[in-house]
MIGUVO-225924 format. One line per 4 residues: number of its first residue (from 0); their letters; for each residue x, y, z of C-alpha. Coordinates in steps of 0.5 Angstrom, whole numbers, plus 2048, in hexadecimal, padded with zeros to 3 digits. Each point is the difference from the previous one (the first is absolute). Last residue first. Layout:
residues N
NUM> A> X Y Z; ... $
//
This chain:
residues 521
520> FGMQ> 84A 801 7BE; 7FF 807 803; 7F9 7FF 802; 7FE 805 7FA $
516> RLSP> 803 7FB 7FB; 7FD 7FA 803; 7F9 803 7FF; 7FC 804 805 $
512> FALM> 7FA 7FD 804; 7FA 805 801; 7FB 7FD 7FB; 802 7F9 802 $
508> EGHG> 7FB 7FE 805; 7FF 7F8 7FE; 805 7FD 7FC; 808 801 7FF $
504> FLSP> 805 7FD 7FB; 807 801 800; 807 7FE 7FD; 807 802 802 $
500> KSGM> 805 801 7FA; 805 7FB 801; 807 801 803; 7FE 800 807 $
496> AAEK> 7FD 7F9 7FF; 805 7FD 7FC; 806 803 804; 7FC 7FE 807 $
492> VQKL> 800 7F9 7FD; 807 800 7FE; 802 803 807; 7FC 7FA 803 $
488> EAPT> 805 7FB 7FC; 806 804 802; 7FD 800 808; 801 7F8 7FF $
484> VARI> 7FA 7FB 800; 802 7F9 802; 7FA 7FE 805; 7FB 802 7FA $
480> ADLV> 804 7FC 7FB; 800 7FA 805; 7F8 801 801; 7FF 800 7F8 $
476> EEPK> 805 7FA 7FF; 7FC 7FC 805; 7F9 802 7FD; 803 7FC 7FA $
472> MYQT> 800 804 7F9; 7FE 7FA 7FC; 804 7FE 7F9; 7FC 7FC 7FB $
468> SNQA> 801 805 7FB; 807 801 801; 802 7FE 7F9; 7FB 805 7FD $
464> MSTL> 7FA 7FE 7FC; 7FB 800 805; 800 807 801; 7FE 804 806 $
460> PLST> 805 7FD 805; 7FD 7FC 806; 7FE 804 806; 7F9 801 7FE $
456> GMYD> 7FD 7F9 801; 804 7FF 806; 7FE 806 804; 7F8 7FF 7FE $
452> CLDR> 801 7F9 803; 804 803 806; 7FA 805 802; 7FB 7FB 7FF $
448> VTNW> 803 7FB 805; 801 806 805; 806 804 802; 804 7FF 7FA $
444> NRDM> 800 807 7FC; 7FD 805 804; 802 7FE 807; 806 7FD 7FE $
440> AEIA> 803 807 7FD; 7FD 804 806; 804 7FC 805; 806 800 7FB $
436> ARHK> 7FF 808 7FF; 7FF 801 808; 807 7FC 801; 804 804 7FB $
432> AREV> 7FD 807 802; 802 7FE 807; 807 7FF 7FE; 800 806 7FC $
428> AAAD> 7FE 804 806; 806 7FD 804; 805 802 7FA; 7FE 807 7FF $
424> DLKL> 803 802 7FA; 7FA 800 7FB; 7FD 806 802; 7FA 802 7FD $
420> AQMD> 800 808 7FE; 7FC 7FF 7FA; 7FB 7FC 802; 7FF 804 806 $
416> RMAA> 7FF 806 7FC; 7FB 7FD 7FC; 7FC 7FE 807; 800 807 802 $
412> TVMK> 7FE 803 7FA; 7FA 7FB 800; 7FE 801 807; 800 808 7FF $
408> VINE> 7FC 800 7FA; 7FB 7FB 803; 7FF 804 806; 7FA 805 7FE $
404> PESR> 7FD 7FB 7FB; 7FF 7FB 806; 804 7FA 800; 803 7FA 7FC $
400> ATFG> 807 7FF 7FD; 803 7FA 7FC; 807 7FE 7FF; 805 7FE 7FB $
396> ILGA> 803 7FB 7FC; 7FF 7FE 7F9; 803 7FA 7FD; 805 7FE 7FA $
392> SQYP> 803 7FA 7FE; 7FA 7FB 801; 7FB 804 803; 801 802 808 $
388> LYFS> 7FA 804 803; 803 803 806; 7FC 804 805; 800 805 806 $
384> RVGN> 7FB 803 805; 7FF 807 802; 7FA 802 804; 7F8 7FE 800 $
380> SSGG> 7FE 7F9 800; 7FF 7FA 7FC; 801 7F9 800; 807 7FD 801 $
376> FAGR> 7FE 7F9 7FD; 807 7FE 7FE; 804 801 806; 7FF 807 804 $
372> FCDQ> 807 800 804; 800 807 803; 801 807 7FD; 805 805 804 $
368> ILIN> 801 804 7FA; 808 7FE 800; 7FF 7F9 802; 7FB 800 7FA $
364> YLQQ> 805 803 7FB; 805 7FB 802; 7FB 7FA 7FF; 7FF 803 7F9 $
360> YVLS> 808 7FF 7FF; 800 7F9 803; 7FB 7FE 7FA; 803 804 7FB $
356> AAYR> 807 7FD 802; 7FD 7F9 7FF; 7FD 801 7F9; 807 803 7FF $
352> KIST> 803 7FA 802; 7FB 7FC 7FC; 801 804 7F9; 802 7FA 7FB $
348> MGRG> 7FA 7FB 803; 7FB 806 7FF; 7FD 804 806; 800 807 7FE $
344> FSLY> 804 806 801; 7FE 807 802; 7FD 806 7FD; 7FD 805 804 $
340> GVAV> 7F9 801 803; 7FB 805 803; 7F9 7FE 802; 7FB 805 803 $
336> ITEN> 7F9 800 803; 7FD 806 802; 7FA 801 805; 7F9 803 801 $
332> DMDP> 7FD 7FE 807; 7FC 7F9 800; 7FA 7FE 805; 7FC 807 800 $
328> KTGM> 801 801 7F9; 7FE 7F9 7FE; 7FD 801 7F9; 806 7FC 7FD $
324> EKAR> 801 805 7FA; 800 806 805; 805 7FD 805; 804 7FE 7FA $
320> NEHE> 800 807 7FD; 804 7FE 7FA; 806 802 7FC; 805 7FB 7FC $
316> HAEG> 807 803 800; 805 7FD 7FB; 808 800 801; 806 7FF 7FC $
312> GTYQ> 805 7FA 7FF; 802 7FD 7F9; 803 7F9 802; 7FF 7FB 7FA $
308> NNEK> 808 800 800; 800 7FD 807; 7FD 7FA 7FD; 806 7FE 7FC $
304> NVDF> 801 7F9 801; 7F9 7FF 7FF; 801 802 7F9; 7F9 803 7FD $
300> STAR> 7FB 7FF 7FA; 801 7F8 800; 800 7FE 7F9; 7FA 7FE 7FC $
296> NQNA> 803 7FC 7FA; 7F9 800 7FD; 801 7F8 7FF; 800 7FF 807 $
292> FAAH> 7F9 804 801; 7FC 7FB 7FB; 804 7FA 803; 7FD 802 807 $
288> HPAN> 7F9 800 7FD; 801 7FA 7FC; 803 7FB 806; 807 7FF 7FE $
284> ISHT> 802 803 807; 7FD 7FB 803; 7FB 7FF 807; 7FD 7F9 800 $
280> YPTN> 7F9 800 801; 7FD 7FA 804; 806 802 805; 804 7F9 801 $
276> EYET> 807 804 7FF; 7FE 805 806; 7FE 7FB 804; 806 7FC 7FF $
272> ILED> 804 805 801; 7FD 802 807; 801 7F8 802; 807 800 7FE $
268> HNVN> 801 806 804; 7FC 7FE 806; 7FC 805 804; 801 804 806 $
264> VGAI> 802 807 7FC; 7FE 800 7F9; 803 805 7FA; 7FE 7FF 7F9 $
260> IVRD> 804 805 7FB; 7FD 803 7FA; 803 804 7FA; 803 7FA 7FD $
256> PTVY> 7F9 7FD 7FF; 7FD 806 7FD; 7FB 805 803; 804 806 7FD $
252> QAYQ> 7FD 801 7F9; 7FA 7FB 800; 7FE 803 806; 800 807 7FE $
248> ELLV> 7FD 7FF 7FA; 7FA 7FC 803; 800 806 806; 7FF 805 7FA $
244> KNTI> 7FA 7FC 7FD; 7FD 7FF 806; 7FF 807 801; 805 805 804 $
240> NGNN> 7FD 807 7FD; 7FB 800 806; 804 800 805; 805 806 7FD $
236> NEPV> 7FD 806 804; 7FF 7FC 806; 808 7FF 800; 801 7F8 802 $
232> HRPN> 805 7FF 805; 808 7FF 800; 800 806 7FC; 805 800 7FA $
228> GLPE> 806 805 802; 805 7FA 800; 7FF 7FF 7F8; 801 807 7FF $
224> KHFA> 7FB 806 7FF; 803 803 807; 804 7FC 804; 800 804 806 $
220> VTEL> 7F9 803 7FF; 7FD 7F9 7FF; 803 7FD 806; 7FE 806 804 $
216> RQIA> 7F9 7FE 7FE; 801 7F9 804; 803 804 806; 7FA 805 800 $
212> YEEP> 7FB 7FA 800; 804 7FC 806; 801 806 804; 7F8 801 7FF $
208> AQWK> 7FE 7F9 803; 7F9 801 801; 7FE 805 7FC; 804 7FF 7F9 $
204> MEKL> 800 7F9 802; 7F9 7FF 800; 7FF 805 7F9; 805 7FB 7FD $
200> NNDV> 7FC 7FA 802; 7FA 803 7FE; 802 801 7F9; 803 7F9 800 $
196> TDRF> 7F9 7FD 802; 7FC 804 7FC; 804 7FD 7FA; 7FF 7F9 803 $
192> REID> 7F9 7FE 7FD; 803 802 7F9; 805 7FB 800; 7FC 7FA 801 $
188> TEHF> 7FB 802 7FB; 805 801 7FA; 803 7F9 801; 807 800 801 $
184> RPAA> 801 7F9 7FE; 806 7FE 803; 804 7F9 7FE; 807 800 802 $
180> IATF> 800 805 806; 7F9 7FE 803; 802 7F9 7FE; 806 800 805 $
176> ITDQ> 7FD 804 805; 7F9 7FF 802; 7FE 7F9 7FD; 807 7FD 801 $
172> VLNL> 802 803 807; 7F9 7FD 802; 7FF 7FA 7FD; 7FB 7FD 805 $
168> TFQN> 7FD 7F9 800; 7F9 7FD 803; 800 7F9 7FF; 7FB 7FD 7FB $
164> KDDK> 806 800 7FA; 805 7FD 805; 7FC 7F9 7FF; 804 7FD 7FB $
160> KGTK> 807 802 803; 804 806 7FD; 802 803 807; 7FD 807 7FF $
156> QSRW> 801 805 806; 803 805 7FB; 804 805 804; 7FF 806 805 $
152> MDAR> 7FB 7FC 805; 805 7FC 805; 805 806 802; 7FA 804 801 $
148> ADLR> 7FF 806 7FB; 803 807 7FF; 800 802 7F8; 804 805 7FD $
144> LCIF> 7FF 804 7F9; 805 805 7FF; 801 806 7FB; 808 802 800 $
140> HKDK> 804 805 7FD; 7FE 806 805; 803 7FD 806; 7F9 7FC 801 $
136> EFHS> 7FA 800 7FD; 7F9 7FC 803; 7FC 7FA 800; 7FE 7FC 806 $
132> FATG> 7FD 7F9 802; 7FE 7FE 807; 7FE 7F9 800; 7FA 7FE 805 $
128> TSRI> 7FF 7F9 7FC; 7F9 802 7FE; 802 807 7FF; 805 7FF 7FB $
124> ERDL> 7FD 7FA 7FC; 7F9 804 800; 803 806 7FD; 804 7FD 7FA $
120> QFLS> 7FA 7FC 7FE; 7FC 807 800; 805 803 7FC; 7FF 7FB 7FB $
116> NNYN> 805 7FA 7FF; 805 7FD 7FB; 800 806 7FA; 801 805 806 $
112> STTL> 7FB 804 804; 803 806 805; 806 800 803; 804 802 7FA $
108> ALHL> 7FC 806 7FF; 802 803 807; 807 7FF 7FE; 7FF 803 7F9 $
104> LGHV> 7FB 806 803; 806 803 804; 805 7FE 7FB; 7FC 805 7FB $
100> GPCG> 801 806 805; 803 804 7FB; 7FE 801 7F9; 804 805 7FC $
96> VPDY> 806 7FC 7FF; 7FE 7F8 802; 801 7FE 807; 807 7FC 801 $
92> APGA> 803 804 806; 7F9 7FF 803; 801 7F9 801; 801 7FA 7FA $
88> LIYA> 805 7FC 803; 7FC 7FB 803; 800 7FD 807; 7FC 7FA 800 $
84> GVSV> 7FF 7FE 808; 7FF 7FA 804; 800 800 808; 7FF 7FA 804 $
80> MAGD> 7FD 800 807; 802 7FB 806; 807 801 7FF; 805 7FA 7FE $
76> RQQT> 806 806 7FE; 800 7FD 7F8; 803 806 7FC; 7FE 801 7F9 $
72> IVRA> 802 804 7FA; 7FD 7FE 7F9; 803 803 7F9; 7FC 801 7FA $
68> GNHL> 804 7FF 7F9; 7FB 7FB 7FD; 805 7FA 802; 800 802 807 $
64> QSVK> 805 804 804; 801 7FD 807; 802 803 807; 800 7FD 806 $
60> VKQD> 801 804 807; 803 7FC 806; 7FB 7FD 805; 802 7F8 7FF $
56> SVSK> 808 803 801; 7FE 803 807; 7FE 7F9 802; 7F9 7FE 802 $
52> SETP> 7FD 7FF 806; 7FA 7FB 802; 7FE 800 807; 7FA 805 7FF $
48> SSLR> 7FD 7FB 7FB; 800 802 7F9; 7FB 803 7FC; 7FF 7FE 7F9 $
44> SPGS> 7FA 7FC 800; 7FE 7FB 7FB; 7FA 802 7FC; 7F9 7FD 801 $
40> WPTT> 7FE 805 806; 7FC 7FC 805; 7F9 800 800; 7FC 804 805 $
36> LPAQ> 803 807 7FE; 7FB 7FF 7FA; 804 801 7F9; 800 808 7FE $
32> GFKY> 7FC 803 7FC; 7FB 7FD 7FA; 804 7FA 7FE; 7F9 7FC 7FE $
28> ESIA> 803 7FA 804; 800 805 806; 7F9 7FF 801; 801 7F9 802 $
24> RVQV> 802 803 807; 7F9 802 801; 7FD 7F9 7FE; 805 7FC 804 $
20> AAAS> 7FE 805 806; 7F9 7FE 7FF; 801 7F9 800; 804 801 807 $
16> AAAA> 7FA 803 803; 7FC 7FB 7FE; 804 7FB 803; 801 804 806 $
12> VAAT> 7F8 800 801; 800 7F9 7FF; 805 7FF 806; 7FC 805 804 $
8> AHAN> 7F9 7FC 7FF; 804 7F9 802; 802 803 806; 7FA 803 802 $
4> VRRY> 800 806 805; 7FC 801 806; 7FD 807 801; 802 803 806 $
0> M> 7FB 805 804 $
//
């Protein structure tokens, strides 16, 4: 049986529902979370129509140096997602002597509360807009804070009108990055809550990505007690020694405006500069905490143009019964993971040709061991895999080997013999290696907006006082250098590697593993 519907009653119900909807939307006046999706976004949209096309000149990279010494580099590609990051010259290589891992807690502490926002406010803004926020270290020299957001949400939406204060507004980049590096708090409770996190991250890398763990530990052996030998992670035995006082001193000494590079992709260059300069707390080298260290005339403890002098070589064994430690003997057999490295060249502006030759040399070795192209996220598996870690003027090239204890010695010995016997006169193999090197360089550095932002932020000269401080190493220059690699340049890479003492780090079942001398190396 059907019911008769009264039109007047329906209209009354609709009016009541509309009034209720207005009341629901009014909660945005309290600025709790994102503005309701039923209301249009107050800011202008940055998205262009599909029919519009930009000239190549509009997409060129722009670099500026600001009055306080900070540098800004951007590229407008008219994409739907924006990546903005701050790349600070305060990485592992600048950790205090005897206190490794400070950088690891420093870039984490910068993401907590600052003098303009609490940790809750920062977290609310990030979550309510679907933004991704990352913090990490890169190339042993940089710590990075990066924000990935929608193209219409990354900057301030204030219009200056009278009723603008009643509208939901955002200052994502100012709050999460610019104010964080200009006026951090380093509140003790904010730091203590993350100590277990960094310990767990180290253990998770050790068990989930044992090859990556071996490579990071290999760096501490290859550059023993040198700045480049500082670990990329926070050692468990030094976690509790990194207090907020230590972090504040490290920040005051190294997080100065002239050591900060602001990079942005899919943003307007002038708009990004405006956001930086209009931050509530300006970043100045004349601030008391920065000036206190400037008056002490503390110079950099090493020359980035002579990083090869830090290479010492050596070996270290870390024995553990992985199956017993994990308590999963039925599911995990005993295994050994070994990383072997040699001295190579970096990716600085002055060594771009040798950097390209090192990339090709790595791919020549991959062809010899019949390894496929793996890209940036190769995962973890048994067998031999190559790696190449470029710094500024030096680098580390080598391989990892993972296998059962009874096979690992033979596998490592054969891989080291292959590295020594690598032939450079096969023209066809060299051409294939160039093609593979170009593909891997694009995949690791320019494949996504995030990758491009990281590359741009770390591809300017380290010092802002140099004449070429705004000179950017273009991707086209790297690709052209890869295509132009000659056998003579490959020979330089091989001579640098074979002329250095090999470095080795192994973990897992290492009781029966011989030393390099016993293996004939």
